[in-house]
DOLUMVEX-724551 format. One record per residue (C-alpha): residue in three letters; x negated, y, z negated; residue number from 1; chain. Coordinates in pm, 1 decimal. Each point is the difference from the previous one (the first is absolute). Example, Ala and Ser with C-alpha at 12.3 -4.5 7.8 and 13.67 -1.06 7.14 Angstrom:
// residues 2
<r residu="ALA" c1="-1230.0" c2="-450.0" c3="-780.0" num="1" chaine="A"/>
<r residu="SER" c1="-137.0" c2="344.0" c3="66.0" num="2" chaine="A"/>
// end
This chain:
// residues 154
<r residu="MET" c1="4090.7" c2="8126.1" c3="7847.6" num="1" chaine="A"/>
<r residu="SER" c1="210.6" c2="274.7" c3="-53.3" num="2" chaine="A"/>
<r residu="TYR" c1="33.9" c2="203.7" c3="-333.7" num="3" chaine="A"/>
<r residu="VAL" c1="266.7" c2="132.6" c3="-92.2" num="4" chaine="A"/>
<r residu="VAL" c1="-69.4" c2="365.8" c3="-173.0" num="5" chaine="A"/>
<r residu="ASP" c1="104.7" c2="40.6" c3="-399.8" num="6" chaine="A"/>
<r residu="PHE" c1="36.3" c2="374.9" c3="-54.8" num="7" chaine="A"/>
<r residu="GLN" c1="122.8" c2="-65.5" c3="-386.6" num="8" chaine="A"/>
<r residu="ASP" c1="-358.2" c2="-249.1" c3="-54.2" num="9" chaine="A"/>
<r residu="VAL" c1="-256.4" c2="163.3" c3="218.0" num="10" chaine="A"/>
<r residu="SER" c1="-244.8" c2="-292.1" c3="119.1" num="11" chaine="A"/>
<r residu="THR" c1="-328.1" c2="35.6" c3="162.8" num="12" chaine="A"/>
<r residu="VAL" c1="101.9" c2="-295.4" c3="257.3" num="13" chaine="A"/>
<r residu="GLY" c1="-162.4" c2="41.2" c3="288.3" num="14" chaine="A"/>
<r residu="LEU" c1="-172.5" c2="251.5" c3="-100.6" num="15" chaine="A"/>
<r residu="GLU" c1="-264.0" c2="-73.5" c3="-190.5" num="16" chaine="A"/>
<r residu="SER" c1="-316.0" c2="81.3" c3="211.0" num="17" chaine="A"/>
<r residu="SER" c1="85.8" c2="339.0" c3="17.7" num="18" chaine="A"/>
<r residu="PRO" c1="-190.7" c2="225.4" c3="-274.8" num="19" chaine="A"/>
<r residu="VAL" c1="319.8" c2="188.3" c3="-97.5" num="20" chaine="A"/>
<r residu="ALA" c1="223.1" c2="-273.5" c3="-8.9" num="21" chaine="A"/>
<r residu="ASP" c1="171.5" c2="48.1" c3="-238.0" num="22" chaine="A"/>
<r residu="ALA" c1="97.7" c2="396.6" c3="106.6" num="23" chaine="A"/>
<r residu="LEU" c1="47.1" c2="-189.0" c3="343.1" num="24" chaine="A"/>
<r residu="ALA" c1="298.6" c2="-230.7" c3="-153.0" num="25" chaine="A"/>
<r residu="GLY" c1="121.9" c2="267.7" c3="-137.0" num="26" chaine="A"/>
<r residu="LEU" c1="45.3" c2="142.6" c3="336.8" num="27" chaine="A"/>
<r residu="ARG" c1="159.5" c2="-322.8" c3="141.6" num="28" chaine="A"/>
<r residu="ALA" c1="218.0" c2="-2.9" c3="-309.2" num="29" chaine="A"/>
<r residu="ASN" c1="101.2" c2="348.3" c3="82.9" num="30" chaine="A"/>
<r residu="GLU" c1="90.4" c2="-70.3" c3="359.6" num="31" chaine="A"/>
<r residu="ALA" c1="153.6" c2="-321.3" c3="-136.5" num="32" chaine="A"/>
<r residu="ARG" c1="238.4" c2="205.3" c3="-223.3" num="33" chaine="A"/>
<r residu="TYR" c1="122.6" c2="234.6" c3="290.1" num="34" chaine="A"/>
<r residu="PHE" c1="94.3" c2="-257.0" c3="237.5" num="35" chaine="A"/>
<r residu="ALA" c1="174.6" c2="-126.8" c3="-293.9" num="36" chaine="A"/>
<r residu="ASN" c1="177.5" c2="274.6" c3="-120.6" num="37" chaine="A"/>
<r residu="LYS" c1="58.9" c2="161.7" c3="351.5" num="38" chaine="A"/>
<r residu="TYR" c1="88.2" c2="-316.5" c3="207.1" num="39" chaine="A"/>
<r residu="SER" c1="51.1" c2="-258.7" c3="-255.1" num="40" chaine="A"/>
<r residu="HIS" c1="-319.7" c2="-173.1" c3="206.2" num="41" chaine="A"/>
<r residu="VAL" c1="-190.8" c2="-284.2" c3="-185.3" num="42" chaine="A"/>
<r residu="PHE" c1="-349.3" c2="145.3" c3="119.9" num="43" chaine="A"/>
<r residu="THR" c1="-236.4" c2="-287.7" c3="95.0" num="44" chaine="A"/>
<r residu="VAL" c1="-330.4" c2="-3.0" c3="114.2" num="45" chaine="A"/>
<r residu="GLU" c1="-272.4" c2="-296.9" c3="127.2" num="46" chaine="A"/>
<r residu="PRO" c1="-347.5" c2="17.6" c3="37.7" num="47" chaine="A"/>
<r residu="ALA" c1="-101.8" c2="192.0" c3="283.4" num="48" chaine="A"/>
<r residu="ASP" c1="-204.0" c2="-301.1" c3="174.7" num="49" chaine="A"/>
<r residu="GLU" c1="330.8" c2="-139.3" c3="33.2" num="50" chaine="A"/>
<r residu="ALA" c1="176.2" c2="324.7" c3="146.4" num="51" chaine="A"/>
<r residu="THR" c1="-201.9" c2="94.4" c3="257.3" num="52" chaine="A"/>
<r residu="GLU" c1="260.7" c2="125.1" c3="215.4" num="53" chaine="A"/>
<r residu="VAL" c1="94.5" c2="205.5" c3="-217.2" num="54" chaine="A"/>
<r residu="VAL" c1="-344.5" c2="192.6" c3="-77.9" num="55" chaine="A"/>
<r residu="GLU" c1="-89.7" c2="-39.8" c3="350.3" num="56" chaine="A"/>
<r residu="TRP" c1="311.6" c2="204.4" c3="89.2" num="57" chaine="A"/>
<r residu="VAL" c1="-114.1" c2="280.2" c3="-279.4" num="58" chaine="A"/>
<r residu="HIS" c1="-316.2" c2="7.5" c3="137.1" num="59" chaine="A"/>
<r residu="ARG" c1="72.5" c2="62.5" c3="352.2" num="60" chaine="A"/>
<r residu="ILE" c1="218.5" c2="255.6" c3="-129.0" num="61" chaine="A"/>
<r residu="LEU" c1="-270.0" c2="185.7" c3="-148.4" num="62" chaine="A"/>
<r residu="ALA" c1="-244.6" c2="-43.4" c3="241.1" num="63" chaine="A"/>
<r residu="ASP" c1="218.1" c2="95.4" c3="280.5" num="64" chaine="A"/>
<r residu="GLU" c1="144.7" c2="314.5" c3="-182.0" num="65" chaine="A"/>
<r residu="ARG" c1="-285.0" c2="101.2" c3="-187.8" num="66" chaine="A"/>
<r residu="ASP" c1="-302.0" c2="-165.0" c3="113.3" num="67" chaine="A"/>
<r residu="LEU" c1="-45.8" c2="-136.6" c3="-340.9" num="68" chaine="A"/>
<r residu="VAL" c1="-137.9" c2="-330.6" c3="-110.1" num="69" chaine="A"/>
<r residu="ILE" c1="6.8" c2="-80.3" c3="-410.7" num="70" chaine="A"/>
<r residu="ALA" c1="-292.4" c2="-153.5" c3="-108.3" num="71" chaine="A"/>
<r residu="SER" c1="89.5" c2="-152.9" c3="-334.2" num="72" chaine="A"/>
<r residu="LYS" c1="170.1" c2="-391.3" c3="25.2" num="73" chaine="A"/>
<r residu="PRO" c1="369.6" c2="-69.5" c3="27.9" num="74" chaine="A"/>
<r residu="LEU" c1="102.7" c2="-179.0" c3="-285.9" num="75" chaine="A"/>
<r residu="GLU" c1="394.6" c2="-42.2" c3="30.1" num="76" chaine="A"/>
<r residu="ALA" c1="252.3" c2="74.4" c3="287.6" num="77" chaine="A"/>
<r residu="THR" c1="372.1" c2="2.1" c3="2.9" num="78" chaine="A"/>
<r residu="GLN" c1="272.3" c2="91.5" c3="295.2" num="79" chaine="A"/>
<r residu="PHE" c1="372.3" c2="36.3" c3="-70.2" num="80" chaine="A"/>
<r residu="GLU" c1="247.2" c2="167.1" c3="199.2" num="81" chaine="A"/>
<r residu="VAL" c1="325.1" c2="189.8" c3="-282.2" num="82" chaine="A"/>
<r residu="GLU" c1="287.7" c2="182.7" c3="159.4" num="83" chaine="A"/>
<r residu="GLY" c1="-170.6" c2="92.0" c3="357.1" num="84" chaine="A"/>
<r residu="ILE" c1="-319.1" c2="71.2" c3="-140.8" num="85" chaine="A"/>
<r residu="LYS" c1="-269.6" c2="-250.5" c3="31.5" num="86" chaine="A"/>
<r residu="TRP" c1="-324.0" c2="58.3" c3="-268.4" num="87" chaine="A"/>
<r residu="ALA" c1="-327.1" c2="-115.9" c3="40.1" num="88" chaine="A"/>
<r residu="TYR" c1="-226.7" c2="-8.1" c3="-313.8" num="89" chaine="A"/>
<r residu="VAL" c1="-381.0" c2="-75.7" c3="12.2" num="90" chaine="A"/>
<r residu="PHE" c1="-181.1" c2="-11.2" c3="-371.9" num="91" chaine="A"/>
<r residu="TYR" c1="-408.6" c2="63.7" c3="19.8" num="92" chaine="A"/>
<r residu="GLU" c1="-266.8" c2="-168.1" c3="-225.7" num="93" chaine="A"/>
<r residu="SER" c1="-110.2" c2="415.4" c3="-41.0" num="94" chaine="A"/>
<r residu="GLY" c1="357.1" c2="57.5" c3="-164.9" num="95" chaine="A"/>
<r residu="LEU" c1="120.9" c2="138.3" c3="310.9" num="96" chaine="A"/>
<r residu="SER" c1="371.2" c2="-30.1" c3="130.6" num="97" chaine="A"/>
<r residu="ILE" c1="112.9" c2="61.6" c3="343.4" num="98" chaine="A"/>
<r residu="ASN" c1="373.5" c2="-54.2" c3="123.3" num="99" chaine="A"/>
<r residu="VAL" c1="158.8" c2="83.7" c3="277.8" num="100" chaine="A"/>
<r residu="LEU" c1="382.4" c2="105.1" c3="45.7" num="101" chaine="A"/>
<r residu="TRP" c1="172.7" c2="-88.2" c3="325.4" num="102" chaine="A"/>
<r residu="THR" c1="345.4" c2="130.8" c3="48.5" num="103" chaine="A"/>
<r residu="LEU" c1="108.2" c2="-262.6" c3="252.8" num="104" chaine="A"/>
<r residu="GLU" c1="268.8" c2="265.0" c3="142.7" num="105" chaine="A"/>
<r residu="GLU" c1="-95.2" c2="197.5" c3="287.6" num="106" chaine="A"/>
<r residu="GLY" c1="-181.0" c2="331.3" c3="-144.2" num="107" chaine="A"/>
<r residu="GLY" c1="23.0" c2="-86.3" c3="-367.9" num="108" chaine="A"/>
<r residu="LYS" c1="-294.4" c2="65.3" c3="-223.3" num="109" chaine="A"/>
<r residu="ARG" c1="-331.4" c2="-167.7" c3="61.2" num="110" chaine="A"/>
<r residu="ALA" c1="-282.7" c2="-33.7" c3="-203.6" num="111" chaine="A"/>
<r residu="VAL" c1="-335.0" c2="-64.5" c3="-182.5" num="112" chaine="A"/>
<r residu="GLY" c1="-16.8" c2="61.5" c3="-350.7" num="113" chaine="A"/>
<r residu="PHE" c1="-339.2" c2="-43.0" c3="-242.4" num="114" chaine="A"/>
<r residu="LYS" c1="-8.5" c2="-59.1" c3="-354.9" num="115" chaine="A"/>
<r residu="LEU" c1="-327.3" c2="32.4" c3="-212.2" num="116" chaine="A"/>
<r residu="SER" c1="34.1" c2="-213.5" c3="-341.3" num="117" chaine="A"/>
<r residu="ASP" c1="-92.7" c2="149.7" c3="-325.3" num="118" chaine="A"/>
<r residu="GLY" c1="-416.5" c2="50.8" c3="35.2" num="119" chaine="A"/>
<r residu="MET" c1="-47.3" c2="-42.4" c3="285.1" num="120" chaine="A"/>
<r residu="ASP" c1="-234.9" c2="213.4" c3="227.9" num="121" chaine="A"/>
<r residu="VAL" c1="199.5" c2="112.0" c3="298.9" num="122" chaine="A"/>
<r residu="PRO" c1="-123.1" c2="-207.0" c3="310.5" num="123" chaine="A"/>
<r residu="GLU" c1="-277.0" c2="131.0" c3="189.0" num="124" chaine="A"/>
<r residu="GLU" c1="190.1" c2="-41.4" c3="350.8" num="125" chaine="A"/>
<r residu="LEU" c1="316.9" c2="218.6" c3="-153.6" num="126" chaine="A"/>
<r residu="GLU" c1="-230.0" c2="231.5" c3="-279.0" num="127" chaine="A"/>
<r residu="THR" c1="-15.4" c2="300.5" c3="327.3" num="128" chaine="A"/>
<r residu="ARG" c1="312.7" c2="-67.5" c3="205.8" num="129" chaine="A"/>
<r residu="PHE" c1="277.6" c2="-13.7" c3="-278.0" num="130" chaine="A"/>
<r residu="LYS" c1="81.8" c2="179.4" c3="-281.6" num="131" chaine="A"/>
<r residu="PHE" c1="157.7" c2="-193.3" c3="-259.6" num="132" chaine="A"/>
<r residu="ALA" c1="291.7" c2="138.8" c3="-274.2" num="133" chaine="A"/>
<r residu="ARG" c1="12.5" c2="-166.1" c3="-349.1" num="134" chaine="A"/>
<r residu="GLN" c1="308.8" c2="-176.9" c3="-152.3" num="135" chaine="A"/>
<r residu="LYS" c1="31.1" c2="-141.5" c3="-350.8" num="136" chaine="A"/>
<r residu="SER" c1="110.9" c2="-397.5" c3="-72.3" num="137" chaine="A"/>
<r residu="LYS" c1="52.9" c2="-196.0" c3="-313.3" num="138" chaine="A"/>
<r residu="LEU" c1="-89.2" c2="-304.5" c3="138.8" num="139" chaine="A"/>
<r residu="ALA" c1="-259.5" c2="168.3" c3="290.5" num="140" chaine="A"/>
<r residu="GLY" c1="-185.7" c2="298.6" c3="-224.4" num="141" chaine="A"/>
<r residu="THR" c1="-92.6" c2="263.2" c3="242.3" num="142" chaine="A"/>
<r residu="ILE" c1="89.9" c2="-72.3" c3="294.5" num="143" chaine="A"/>
<r residu="ARG" c1="-120.1" c2="218.8" c3="344.1" num="144" chaine="A"/>
<r residu="GLY" c1="197.4" c2="-34.3" c3="302.0" num="145" chaine="A"/>
<r residu="SER" c1="-50.9" c2="107.9" c3="357.7" num="146" chaine="A"/>
<r residu="TYR" c1="148.3" c2="-54.2" c3="364.7" num="147" chaine="A"/>
<r residu="PHE" c1="-2.1" c2="43.5" c3="317.9" num="148" chaine="A"/>
<r residu="VAL" c1="295.5" c2="-4.4" c3="275.7" num="149" chaine="A"/>
<r residu="ILE" c1="-36.1" c2="-264.2" c3="291.7" num="150" chaine="A"/>
<r residu="LYS" c1="65.2" c2="82.4" c3="335.7" num="151" chaine="A"/>
<r residu="GLY" c1="-76.2" c2="-286.6" c3="206.6" num="152" chaine="A"/>
<r residu="ASP" c1="236.0" c2="-265.2" c3="67.2" num="153" chaine="A"/>
<r residu="TYR" c1="-153.5" c2="-329.2" c3="-179.4" num="154" chaine="A"/>
// end
């Protein structure tokens, strides 16, 4: 069942098993606010086991591009298109959020972004491979983020 993420009244619905559920809910709400403000898009997620194509696409990109396997269990995922950009998000039990930005126009931006919820440790599979910058968010506290550019075609 899909869930419309409300950034006015932040909820942990779907994220309850995470040890940083409140911070992850804030991170998810922060993403929802961004898409609402920038694109007038309603950010809707579904349980990861109902969005297996999205999760598999993101995981294939991670494996092929950087030989990465995320140890944490995916809880929720979403995929949508706005203004010629395909977006995919996977939210993990550890508090990690991974997004894929895929510009549909040839030669456009294509990247994978990582965001860490406030209070979570950097996952072992990422800690020696990426440097994380900090940003403050009213909804999510301190978010640490990193990214890499996608070189292949998926």
